[in-house]
Backbone as JSON, one array per atom type, in Angstrom:
{
  "sequence": "MAAYVRRCHVEGAFAAIVKRGAEEAGAIYIKLNRLDGTGTLYGPAPQTVFDAAQPIDRIFTIVLGRQGPVPEAEIDARLKREIGFDPDIWIVEVEDRAGRHFLDALVP",
  "N": [[0.86, -1.19, -0.03], [1.82, 1.28, 0.84], [3.87, 1.58, -1.08], [2.36, 1.99, -3.41], [1.19, 4.51, -2.79], [3.47, 6.07, -2.68], [4.25, 5.87, -5.31], [2.19, 7.2, -6.63], [2.76, 9.85, -5.64], [5.28, 10.27, -6.67], [4.55, 10.51, -9.34], [3.3, 12.85, -9.38], [0.83, 13.12, -8.21], [-1.46, 13.51, -5.49], [-1.8, 11.23, -2.79], [-3.35, 9.2, -0.31], [-3.87, 6.98, 2.43], [-6.92, 6.54, 3.55], [-8.47, 4.95, 5.1], [-7.67, 2.38, 7.22], [-7.49, -1.11, 6.93], [-7.87, -4.6, 7.58], [-4.73, -6.13, 7.89], [-4.07, -8.68, 6.78], [-6.25, -9.48, 5.3], [-7.97, -7.53, 4.25], [-9.93, -6.08, 1.84], [-9.08, -3.87, -0.92], [-9.81, -0.57, -1.84], [-9.74, 1.92, -4.28], [-10.14, 5.3, -4.45], [-10.59, 7.53, -6.88], [-10.2, 10.85, -7.02], [-11.11, 13.59, -8.87], [-10.95, 16.14, -8.29], [-12.91, 17.95, -8.95], [-15.35, 17.48, -7.97], [-16.12, 15.11, -8.92], [-15.36, 11.52, -9.65], [-13.81, 8.29, -9.75], [-14.28, 4.9, -8.79], [-12.29, 2.24, -7.89], [-12.07, -1.23, -7.32], [-11.56, -4.54, -5.79], [-10.98, -7.05, -8.29], [-13.16, -9.53, -9.63], [-12.84, -12.97, -8.6], [-12.85, -14.65, -10.81], [-11.25, -13.52, -12.77], [-8.68, -14.08, -12.27], [-5.64, -15.65, -13.15], [-4.06, -18.65, -13.05], [-1.74, -19.17, -14.37], [-0.36, -16.87, -14.6], [0.04, -15.47, -11.98], [-1.05, -12.74, -9.98], [-0.81, -10.41, -7.35], [-2.69, -8.38, -6.81], [-5.62, -7.42, -8.58], [-7.55, -4.94, -10.1], [-10.69, -3.46, -10.74], [-13.09, -1.32, -12.37], [-15.4, 0.0, -10.24], [-17.38, 2.04, -9.83], [-18.12, 4.4, -12.25], [-17.47, 3.58, -14.82], [-18.4, 4.49, -17.31], [-17.52, 6.98, -17.24], [-16.45, 9.79, -15.17], [-18.18, 9.92, -11.92], [-20.47, 11.47, -9.63], [-18.8, 12.61, -6.61], [-20.14, 12.19, -4.17], [-21.68, 9.92, -4.7], [-19.63, 7.93, -4.89], [-18.68, 7.98, -2.25], [-20.97, 7.12, -0.84], [-21.16, 4.51, -1.74], [-18.79, 3.45, -0.74], [-19.29, 3.71, 1.99], [-21.37, 1.74, 2.16], [-19.82, -0.44, 1.52], [-18.08, -0.65, 3.75], [-19.93, -1.12, 5.78], [-20.66, -3.68, 5.06], [-18.16, -5.0, 5.06], [-16.07, -4.23, 7.41], [-13.26, -4.41, 7.32], [-12.05, -3.32, 5.14], [-9.64, -1.49, 3.11], [-9.12, 1.87, 2.2], [-7.89, 3.91, -0.25], [-7.22, 7.17, -1.24], [-6.8, 9.02, -4.19], [-5.79, 11.94, -5.59], [-6.12, 13.48, -8.45], [-6.35, 15.53, -11.16], [-6.17, 14.9, -13.91], [-7.14, 12.3, -13.91], [-5.66, 10.05, -13.6], [-4.9, 6.76, -12.56], [-2.78, 5.05, -11.76], [-2.75, 2.26, -11.44], [-1.37, -0.87, -12.01], [-2.44, -3.4, -12.62], [-5.27, -3.83, -14.0], [-8.61, -4.53, -14.68], [-10.62, -4.13, -17.42]],
  "CA": [[-0.04, 0.02, 0.0], [2.86, 2.37, 0.94], [4.5, 1.65, -2.37], [1.43, 2.6, -4.3], [1.08, 5.85, -2.37], [4.73, 6.7, -3.09], [4.26, 5.92, -6.85], [1.28, 8.33, -6.91], [3.44, 11.0, -5.21], [6.38, 10.47, -7.7], [3.91, 10.88, -10.61], [2.83, 14.21, -9.26], [-0.53, 13.15, -7.79], [-1.48, 13.25, -4.02], [-2.44, 9.98, -2.43], [-3.29, 8.88, 1.13], [-4.65, 5.95, 2.96], [-7.88, 7.24, 4.39], [-9.02, 3.9, 6.0], [-6.9, 1.18, 7.25], [-8.23, -2.28, 7.18], [-7.13, -5.78, 8.1], [-3.48, -6.33, 7.22], [-3.89, -9.96, 6.08], [-7.48, -9.89, 4.49], [-8.79, -6.39, 3.88], [-10.07, -5.57, 0.37], [-8.54, -2.51, -1.16], [-10.6, 0.25, -2.85], [-8.99, 3.16, -4.67], [-11.05, 6.4, -4.89], [-9.8, 8.54, -7.7], [-10.82, 12.07, -6.92], [-10.57, 14.44, -9.95], [-10.82, 17.5, -7.75], [-13.99, 18.72, -9.48], [-16.64, 16.91, -7.48], [-16.4, 13.8, -9.5], [-14.23, 10.57, -9.58], [-13.94, 6.9, -10.23], [-13.94, 4.04, -7.76], [-11.74, 0.94, -8.3], [-12.07, -2.17, -6.26], [-10.98, -5.77, -6.24], [-11.6, -7.76, -9.46], [-13.75, -10.86, -9.24], [-11.91, -14.08, -8.6], [-12.85, -15.27, -12.09], [-10.3, -12.85, -13.71], [-7.28, -14.4, -11.92], [-5.08, -16.66, -14.06], [-3.11, -19.37, -12.37], [-0.47, -19.22, -15.08], [0.26, -15.58, -14.38], [-0.56, -14.94, -10.72], [-0.91, -11.39, -9.7], [-1.31, -10.26, -6.04], [-3.93, -7.62, -6.75], [-6.21, -6.95, -9.75], [-8.58, -4.02, -9.83], [-11.65, -3.21, -11.71], [-13.89, -0.17, -12.06], [-16.74, -0.32, -9.47], [-18.24, 3.15, -10.27], [-17.43, 5.37, -13.17], [-17.07, 2.92, -16.07], [-18.75, 5.34, -18.47], [-17.02, 8.38, -17.1], [-16.47, 10.11, -13.7], [-19.37, 9.99, -11.23], [-20.34, 12.41, -8.42], [-18.01, 12.08, -5.48], [-21.0, 11.71, -3.13], [-22.06, 8.51, -5.18], [-18.54, 7.05, -4.38], [-18.61, 7.95, -0.79], [-22.09, 6.34, -0.39], [-20.82, 3.15, -2.15], [-17.79, 3.07, 0.26], [-19.97, 3.5, 3.32], [-21.99, 0.5, 2.17], [-18.87, -1.56, 1.61], [-17.66, -0.71, 5.03], [-21.01, -1.82, 6.48], [-20.55, -5.14, 4.69], [-16.84, -5.52, 5.48], [-15.31, -3.22, 8.01], [-11.81, -4.59, 7.27], [-11.58, -2.8, 3.91], [-8.74, -0.44, 3.04], [-9.43, 2.89, 1.23], [-6.9, 4.85, -0.69], [-7.78, 8.23, -2.16], [-5.85, 9.59, -5.08], [-6.25, 13.21, -6.17], [-5.48, 13.83, -9.74], [-7.2, 16.24, -12.12], [-6.14, 14.2, -15.16], [-7.77, 11.05, -13.74], [-4.65, 8.89, -13.64], [-5.03, 5.91, -11.45], [-1.47, 4.4, -11.56], [-2.95, 0.8, -11.13], [-0.8, -1.73, -13.0], [-3.31, -4.51, -12.9], [-6.61, -3.37, -14.15], [-9.54, -5.24, -15.64], [-11.6, -3.07, -18.01]],
  "C": [[0.88, 1.26, -0.01], [3.53, 2.59, -0.41], [3.55, 2.34, -3.42], [1.3, 4.15, -4.03], [2.24, 6.66, -2.85], [4.68, 6.9, -4.63], [3.43, 7.14, -7.27], [2.05, 9.76, -6.7], [4.5, 11.33, -6.37], [5.75, 10.89, -9.05], [3.29, 12.14, -10.54], [1.3, 14.33, -8.72], [-0.47, 12.98, -6.11], [-2.22, 11.98, -3.74], [-2.32, 9.77, -0.89], [-4.17, 7.73, 1.48], [-5.59, 6.6, 3.91], [-8.6, 6.23, 5.31], [-8.19, 2.67, 5.99], [-7.75, -0.05, 7.56], [-7.34, -3.36, 7.72], [-5.91, -6.0, 7.25], [-3.48, -7.49, 6.25], [-5.12, -10.21, 5.16], [-8.3, -8.83, 3.99], [-8.67, -6.19, 2.36], [-9.63, -4.15, 0.21], [-9.43, -1.8, -2.2], [-9.82, 1.56, -3.05], [-10.04, 4.13, -5.16], [-10.23, 7.39, -5.57], [-10.58, 9.83, -7.65], [-10.27, 13.02, -7.98], [-10.6, 15.87, -9.62], [-11.83, 18.44, -8.38], [-15.41, 18.29, -9.13], [-16.98, 15.53, -8.06], [-15.2, 12.82, -9.34], [-14.61, 9.29, -10.05], [-13.58, 6.02, -9.03], [-13.52, 2.68, -8.36], [-11.66, 0.02, -7.07], [-11.57, -3.52, -6.64], [-11.76, -6.47, -7.39], [-12.17, -9.01, -8.95], [-12.7, -12.0, -9.4], [-11.78, -14.8, -10.01], [-11.82, -14.74, -13.13], [-8.92, -13.37, -13.44], [-6.88, -15.71, -12.75], [-3.95, -17.37, -13.29], [-1.76, -19.42, -13.06], [0.33, -17.94, -14.9], [-0.28, -14.94, -13.1], [-0.14, -13.46, -10.48], [-1.49, -11.16, -8.3], [-2.7, -9.47, -6.04], [-4.34, -7.23, -8.11], [-7.38, -6.09, -9.39], [-9.47, -3.87, -10.99], [-12.49, -1.92, -11.29], [-15.17, -0.55, -11.36], [-17.7, 0.73, -9.8], [-17.4, 4.04, -11.18], [-16.96, 4.82, -14.44], [-17.3, 3.77, -17.34], [-18.22, 6.73, -18.35], [-17.16, 8.64, -15.58], [-17.93, 10.27, -13.19], [-19.3, 10.98, -10.14], [-19.61, 11.72, -7.25], [-18.94, 11.47, -4.4], [-21.49, 10.26, -3.48], [-20.96, 7.55, -4.64], [-18.53, 6.93, -2.96], [-19.74, 7.04, -0.26], [-21.84, 4.87, -0.64], [-19.74, 2.64, -1.0], [-18.37, 2.82, 1.53], [-20.76, 2.14, 3.33], [-21.02, -0.62, 2.19], [-18.35, -1.76, 2.96], [-18.61, -1.4, 5.89], [-21.05, -3.3, 6.25], [-19.31, -5.77, 5.18], [-15.97, -4.49, 6.08], [-13.81, -3.33, 7.95], [-11.2, -4.01, 5.97], [-10.58, -1.64, 4.14], [-9.2, 0.53, 1.97], [-8.29, 3.8, 1.04], [-7.43, 5.85, -1.57], [-6.62, 8.95, -2.86], [-6.47, 10.81, -5.67], [-5.43, 13.48, -7.41], [-6.48, 14.37, -10.8], [-7.3, 15.51, -13.47], [-6.8, 12.81, -15.03], [-6.88, 9.84, -13.9], [-4.74, 8.16, -12.37], [-3.81, 5.16, -10.95], [-1.67, 2.9, -11.04], [-2.29, 0.04, -12.3], [-1.66, -2.79, -13.52], [-4.73, -4.16, -12.9], [-7.48, -4.04, -15.13], [-10.57, -4.27, -16.1], [-13.09, -3.42, -17.58]]
}
């Protein structure tokens, strides 16, 4: 997690862990804030996309904002529901006007 935050900073975007979850089992959500009241939410990809031949620790998919940025309030409401379902989740917020997410493993 710290490496991802550092990478965002190196690329010129601000990032911070806004909610710490369980070290060993917490799902990770990335809130991309475009600083205009909109953003995109990325979350864990379904298990069906994992390939045993090419294992990857984490793969992300767009949870909200597939067709374009959505209102930030919509993202916050979704994250609140996710926390209610699983209080062990991690949330990282990235602020970048250009909408760069810096996620290497992303499922469209």
